Every structure is written in C-alpha cells, then in structure tokens.
C-alpha positions in Angstrom: -5.6 0.7 -2.4 -8.6 -1.0 -5.1 -11.3 0.3 -4.7 -14.2 -2.5 -4.3 -18.0 -1.8 -5.1 -21.4 -4.5 -4.8 -23.8 -3.7 -7.1 -26.9 -4.9 -5.2 -30.4 -5.2 -6.8 -33.5 -7.4 -5.0 -36.8 -8.9 -4.9 -39.0 -9.2 -2.4 -42.6 -10.8 -1.4 -43.8 -7.3 -1.4 -43.5 -3.6 -0.6 -42.7 -3.6 3.7 -40.7 -5.1 6.1 -42.9 -4.0 8.4 -45.9 -5.6 7.5 -43.4 -9.1 7.4 -42.4 -9.0 3.9 -39.0 -10.7 3.3 -36.3 -11.2 0.2 -37.0 -13.6 -2.1 -33.8 -12.7 -4.4 -30.6 -11.1 -4.1 -28.3 -10.7 -6.9 -25.1 -9.1 -7.2 -22.2 -7.7 -9.0 -18.2 -6.3 -8.2 -17.0 -3.5 -9.6 -13.2 -3.2 -8.7 -11.5 0.3 -9.7 -14.8 0.7 -11.4 -13.4 -2.0 -13.2 -16.5 -5.5 -13.6 -15.0 -8.0 -12.5 -16.6 -10.9 -13.7 -17.9 -12.4 -9.6 -21.2 -11.6 -8.9 -23.2 -13.3 -6.2 -26.9 -14.8 -7.2 -29.3 -16.0 -4.4 -33.5 -17.6 -3.9 -34.7 -17.3 -1.2 -37.8 -19.2 0.7 -39.2 -16.1 2.3 -42.0 -18.9 4.5 -45.0 -16.3 3.6 -46.8 -16.5 0.4 -45.8 -13.5 -2.3 -48.4 -10.4 -2.8 -50.0 -11.0 -6.8 -48.6 -7.4 -7.1 -45.1 -8.4 -6.7 -45.5 -11.5 -8.1 -47.0 -9.3 -11.1 -43.6 -7.2 -11.6 -40.5 -10.3 -10.6 -43.0 -13.2 -12.1 -41.1 -15.1 -9.2 -43.4 -18.2 -7.7 -44.3 -19.8 -4.0 -44.0 -23.7 -6.4 -40.3 -22.1 -7.5 -38.7 -20.9 -4.3 -40.6 -24.1 -2.0 -37.0 -26.1 -2.4 -34.6 -22.6 -2.0 -33.0 -22.3 1.3 -34.4 -20.0 4.4 -32.5 -16.8 4.6 -30.7 -17.5 7.4 -28.6 -20.2 5.9 -27.1 -18.1 3.1 -26.8 -15.4 5.3 -22.7 -15.8 6.0 -22.0 -16.5 2.4 -23.7 -13.2 1.0 -22.5 -11.0 3.8 -19.3 -12.3 3.2 -19.5 -11.5 -0.5 -20.9 -8.0 0.7 -18.3 -7.4 3.4 -16.1 -4.2 3.2 -17.9 -3.0 -0.3 -19.6 0.3 -0.9 -23.0 -1.0 -2.0 -24.9 0.7 -5.1 -28.4 0.3 -4.8 -31.1 2.2 -6.6 -33.2 3.3 -4.5 -31.1 2.3 -1.4 -33.4 2.9 1.3 -36.5 -0.1 -0.2 -33.0 -2.6 0.0 -31.2 -2.2 3.2 -34.4 -1.8 4.5 -35.3 -5.5 3.4 -32.4 -6.2 4.5 -32.1 -5.2 7.5 -34.7 -7.3 8.5 -33.8 -10.1 7.4 -30.4 -9.9 9.3 -33.0 -9.3 12.2 -34.8 -12.3 11.4 -32.2 -14.4 11.7 -30.4 -13.4 14.6 -27.3 -12.1 12.8 -23.8 -11.3 14.2 -24.5 -8.5 12.1 -27.4 -5.9 12.7 -27.3 -2.9 9.9 -26.3 -3.1 6.9 -24.5 0.1 7.0 -22.4 -1.4 9.9 -20.5 -3.6 7.1 -20.6 -1.6 4.1 -21.3 2.1 2.5 -23.5 3.4 0.2 -24.3 5.2 -3.0 -27.3 5.2 -3.8 -27.5 5.9 -7.6 -31.7 7.1 -8.2 -30.1 10.0 -5.2 -27.4 11.0 -8.1 -30.2 10.4 -11.0 -32.5 12.8 -9.6 -29.7 15.7 -9.3 -28.1 14.9 -12.3 -31.4 15.0 -14.2 -33.9 17.0 -11.5 -37.4 16.5 -12.9 -37.0 13.2 -15.3 -38.1 9.8 -14.8 -35.1 8.1 -13.1 -36.3 4.6 -13.1 -33.7 1.6 -14.5 -35.8 2.0 -17.8 -35.8 5.4 -18.2 -32.2 5.9 -17.0 -31.0 3.0 -20.0 -33.0 4.4 -22.7 -31.1 7.8 -21.4 -28.2 6.8 -21.6 -27.9 3.5 -24.8 -27.9 0.8 -22.3 -29.9 -2.6 -23.6 -32.7 -3.7 -20.9 -34.4 -5.9 -23.8 -33.9 -8.9 -22.1 -35.9 -7.3 -19.0 -39.7 -8.5 -19.2 -39.4 -9.0 -15.8 -37.3 -7.2 -12.7 -35.3 -10.1 -12.2 -32.1 -8.8 -9.0 -28.8 -9.7 -11.1 -30.0 -9.3 -14.7 -31.3 -5.3 -12.3 -28.0 -5.3 -10.7 -26.0 -5.8 -14.4 -27.8 -3.0 -15.6 -27.6 -1.1 -13.4 -23.4 -1.1 -13.1 -24.2 -0.1 -16.5 -25.9 2.8 -15.8 -23.6 3.8 -12.5 -20.9 3.6 -14.5 -21.9 5.7 -17.8 -23.3 8.4 -14.9 -20.6 8.4 -13.1 -18.9 9.3 -16.1 -18.0 5.8 -17.8 -16.2 2.9 -17.6 -12.5 2.9 -18.2 -11.6 -0.2 -18.4 -12.9 -3.0 -21.1 -11.1 -5.5 -19.4 -13.3 -7.9 -17.2 -10.9 -10.1 -14.7 -7.4 -10.9 -15.0 -8.1 -13.6 -16.5 -9.4 -11.6 -19.6 -6.3 -9.9 -20.0 -3.5 -9.8 -22.7 -0.7 -11.4 -22.0 1.0 -8.6 -23.6 2.9 -6.4 -20.2 2.3 -3.3 -22.2 -1.7 -3.6 -22.8 -2.0 -5.1 -19.0 -0.3 -2.2 -17.8 -2.2 0.1 -19.3 -6.0 -1.9 -18.8 -4.6 -1.8 -15.1 -4.3 2.1 -15.0 -7.4 2.9 -16.9 -5.3 4.5 -20.4 -3.6 2.5 -23.6 -0.6 5.3 -24.1 -0.4 5.2 -28.0 3.0 5.1 -29.1 5.1 8.4 -29.8 6.2 7.1 -33.1 2.9 6.1 -34.8 2.1 8.0 -38.3 0.4 11.1 -37.9 -3.6 10.6 -38.3 -4.8 12.8 -41.4 -6.9 15.5 -40.4 -9.8 15.4 -43.5 -11.3 19.2 -44.0 -15.1 19.0 -44.5 -15.8 19.3 -48.6 -18.6 22.4 -49.2 -21.1 20.2 -49.9 -20.5 19.4 -46.7 -20.3 22.5 -45.0 -23.5 24.0 -47.2 -25.6 20.9 -46.3 -24.3 21.7 -42.1 -25.3 25.0 -42.6 -28.7 24.2 -43.8 -29.6 21.8 -41.2 -28.2 24.5 -38.5 -30.8 27.2 -40.3 -33.5 24.9 -40.3 -32.9 24.0 -36.2 -32.7 27.9 -35.7 -36.2 28.1 -37.3 -37.9 25.6 -35.7 -36.3 26.4 -31.9 -37.2 30.3 -33.0 -33.5 31.6 -33.3 -31.9 29.6 -30.6 -30.2 27.6 -32.6 -26.8 27.6 -30.2 -24.2 25.8 -32.5 -25.3 28.5 -35.1 -24.7 31.6 -32.9 -21.1 30.1 -31.9 -20.5 29.7 -35.8 -21.6 33.2 -35.8 -19.7 34.9 -32.9 -16.7 32.6 -34.7 -16.7 33.9 -38.0 
C-alpha cells in the first residue's frame, strides 16, 4: 500500500487558540512513498477577528487582504478531504494541531480532533533528536541541509510546507526519486519502473568506469591539509589518525 504523507503548515492571527486566535492560512503538499506528487492544498481564511500586530509582522497577511476570503466552515470539507487518512508532517505539531482542533470545534464539524483522521509526525521533535543542542527552526535546518529558502522573507503556509517537505526528506534519509508525478514520468518502461521502485539499475553490459588514482602532488596536498587540520585541532584530526592506522 502506498504511504501518503501531507506536509502541513498554518498561519494564524496570534499564538493561542484559547485566547480566540484563528487560522488565516493553510498550506499542504503531498508525498506518496516519499515522493512529491505535485498535489497541494492552499487556502486563505477570513478569521472573523483582528490579527495581532506581532503575527502580522511574521507573516505579513492583513485583515484587508482576508476580507473577501471564506471562513473556515466554508472550506473545512475540502480541507479534510485532502488530509483524511494521511500522515501529517508538521514542524512544532502541537501548535498547528491545537489551532486545527479549535477550528473544527468552532465550526461544529463532525471531526473533533485531527488525530482521529490523521497520524502526526512532529519534525521539530525529529530534528531535536537528530541535532541535540542545536537550533532546529526551519531556517536553521535549511542552512544545515543546504536547502534554498531565499524566498522566505516572510512566513507563508504553502512556501513553508514546501520547504519543510525538502527538510523532512533530507533529515530522514533523502528523497528516493526526483519524479514529481506520474504525468512527468518518462514513457520508457525501464525508467518508469525504476522511478516507482526508487532505484535505477545500470546495464550489466555497460563499459566499466575507469579508476583514476591521485597523483603524487594531490597526495602531498592532501597530507598538508590534514596536517594543518591536525595542528588546529590539537592533534585530533580523525582523517589523519585513520590514515596512520591504515599505514
């Protein structure tokens, strides 16, 4: 059975649903078997209240912009249809889940809690386990995994969900295929099958790749660099120690 995951992010009027704050934007992207499918859900929402100044400075979404957008109760069916049965991937999941459950309650919706219809993975918890004692916000993780977030001047739910999808795939082992959807796959049966399996097998009859050994100059430059590293680390250059053990 295909594994379906939804990377989700929200923007809100403030920090606490218990203080009457509401969701104003939802962004989701779909992964199936750890591959981006190209399907997404994105919706701005009229919160029926003012946006806190602090929140406005984070996401830049104004009440004027949201004045003609639908309220949550009008979009809840479409939203639930998109996430139902999937495993949600959310950075700091309790925040978003708390707001979603609050919106379900205010709408008098049949779904009472998000966890009743979806599994949840908190990517912040994963990041803290993998990188203890380090910054693990989305910007820090993008820098750590060399993911381009140059367009992220302000927070936006869909953009953040797209970035988080890249971060999650890198943090949990890398993306297994570059195919975005079945529509973009090659008509070649071999390539299509390989993309579905996440493995591209090379032809056994292919020409062997040449093995090019390092030149004496390159070896000397390598040893000089290791010596510099060893000196600056007070004799703790692991590569140099490994080379000496092998010698």
